[in-house]
N, C-alpha and C positions, 0 to 999 in steps of 0.2 A: 613661480615659488611653488612647491609642493604643498598641498593642502592636508594637513594632518587629520586623520580620523580619531575620534575618542577611543582611548584604549579599551573601553568595554566592548568595542566592535570587534576586537581581536578574538573575543570568546563568543562571538555572535552564533546564531543558529547554524548548524551544519547539516548538510545532506550526506550520510555516509552509506556507501555501498555495502550491502551485506556480503556480496562475494569477497570483497577485500578484507573483511574482517573474519574470513574462513568459516562462515556460517552460511549454510544453504538448506533449503527445504526440499526433501524429495517425496513426491506423492506416493502413496500406498494404493496398490491395485484393489478395486472393490467390485462388487457385482453390478452389472449394468454400466460399468465405468471403463474408460480407456485413458491410458497414460502416454503422453507425448514427452519422452525422455529429453528431447532436444531443449524445450524451454520449461520443463517440470510442470506441465499443464495436466490436470486431471479433469476429465470430462465424464459427466454422468447424465444419462438420458432416461426419463421416467414419464409416462402418461403424456407423451408428446412435447414435454419440455426437456430442453438440453441445457445444461449449465456447465461451464468451463471455468475452472479456477486455477490461477498460477500465482505464485509469490512474486511480488515485485522486487526487483533487484536492489531496491533502496529503501532504507527506513529513515525516519526523521529523528535525529538526535540533537537536543538543544540543551544549553547550560540552564535554561529556566524550566526544564522538564524533569521530574523525579523519575522518569522511565523513558523508554523509547517507543515511538509510534511506528508501527509496521503496517505495511499495505499489501493488499491482495488485489489482483486484477480479476474482475468478474464479468462473465459474458453469459447473458441469458437469452436463449432463442426459444420462440413460442411456435411450435409446430402443431398446436392443437387448434380447435374450432372456437375457443373461447379466450377472451383476454385474461391475463394473470397478473397479480399485483404482489409486490413485496414492499416492505417499509423498513424504517430503521430498526425496528425490533425483530426483523426477520433474520438478521445475521448475528450469530453468536459464535464467539471463538472459545475454545476450552483447551486447557493444557492437560499433561499427563496426571495431574492431581485432581482433575475435575473442577479447577477454578474457572470461573466464568469471566469472560471479557466481552463487554458489550460494544457495539459499533460506535465509533466517533464520528460525528457529523463533521463536514467541512468547516462549519462555523466554529465547532468546539476546537478543532485543530488550529484554526487561524487564531483564535482567542489565545490558545496556549502558547503559540509561536510569537504573538504580538507583533510589534514593529520590526523585530529583528529578522523577519522572514525575508527581507530584501537581500540579506547577506548569506542566504543558503547557497552552498556549493558542494559538489560531490567530493568524495574521498579520493586522493589523500588531502588532509586539510592543509590549506595554505592560508597564513594570516597576512593581511595586508594592512600596513599601517598608513601607506599613502594611496590616495585615490587613483593617481596616475599608474602606480604599480598593478593595481587591480585591473584598470582598463587595458593595459598593455598585455598583461598575462591572458586576459579574456581573448583579446584579438589574436594573440599568438596561438593559443589552443584551438581556436576556430580554424585557423589555417594550417595546422599541423596535426594530421590525423594520427600520428604515432604517440601522441600524448593524450591522457584523458581530458575530457572536455569540461571546463569550468563554466557554470552558468548560474544565474540568479533564479530562484524560485520565488515568484511573487504570490502574494496571498490569493489573488484571483485564479491562480493555476490549480489550487486545491479544488476549486469548484468546477472548473472545466474538465479536470481529470477524474472527478468523483463519479461513481455510478448514479445515473438518474433514476430516482425511484418513482417513475411514472408506469402506469399500467402498460403491459407489453401486449400489444394487439396480435391476433393471429397472423402468422408469416412474417413477423418483425422480431427484432431483437434489441436489447440494450446492453451496454458494457461500460466499464469504468472501474475505478478503485474503490475499495472500502478500507477504513482505517481503524486499527485497534492499538490501544496502549499496552504494549507488551514488548519485552526485550527477548527475542527468539534465542539469543545466545544462552540464556539462562534455563532452557527447557529442553526436553528430549523429544517430545511429540506434541503436536497441536491438531485440533480438529476444528473445521469451519462447518457450523450448523446452519442450515437455511430452512426457515418455516415460511409457509405461505401466509399472506396477509390474513389476520383475523384467526389464525389457527392457535389452538391451545398449546402452550409451552409444556403442558403436562403429557402431551402426546408426542410420539417420535417425530423428529424433524423430517421434512420432505427429502432433504438432501443432507449427506454427511461426507465432508471431504477431509480424509485423514493425511497428515504429512508427518514425515520424520525429520527431525533436526540433526543435520550432519555437521559436525564441527571439525 
């Protein structure tokens, strides 16, 4: 007998692809920077530190969020002779109106999603009333590459995918995702600002990554 899931699970948390919603971010060329048009990565090198930013192809959209959580992939390579450090306060996103968005920690995102994170799945949205239907569709998509792949995003994945904010020793690098509570489709441009640990926010950021929102 099929096991019915609660109706509330029909509106559970969704992982929605930005590309499918006709919204994408295009990096803007800057001084000391290079653009990889293939994956929309903007890389800036300064004082031996090389930072690459690309918009992740997915945003987190949930019925219990009053906005959308968008992610950026960050890679920081240390080619200097001293370790460098960045913290949660090092990353700030701003829009075309100068509105500031602070970084969301994985803990905060997890708390926002709560227990519904088990049912995260990529766009297009498919609601499953029966558990067997969900399992069968998941298996089918894993074995058929012509269809989008549906999968569960567990809470711990937020932690493994997030940027580790540990000191970067010379010759090494860190990489991972940073999260912001913003619906990119409602904006024209965004800038990701990066400050070194301990740096005053009254001074210019160490790195500025501008992107144009294309709809």
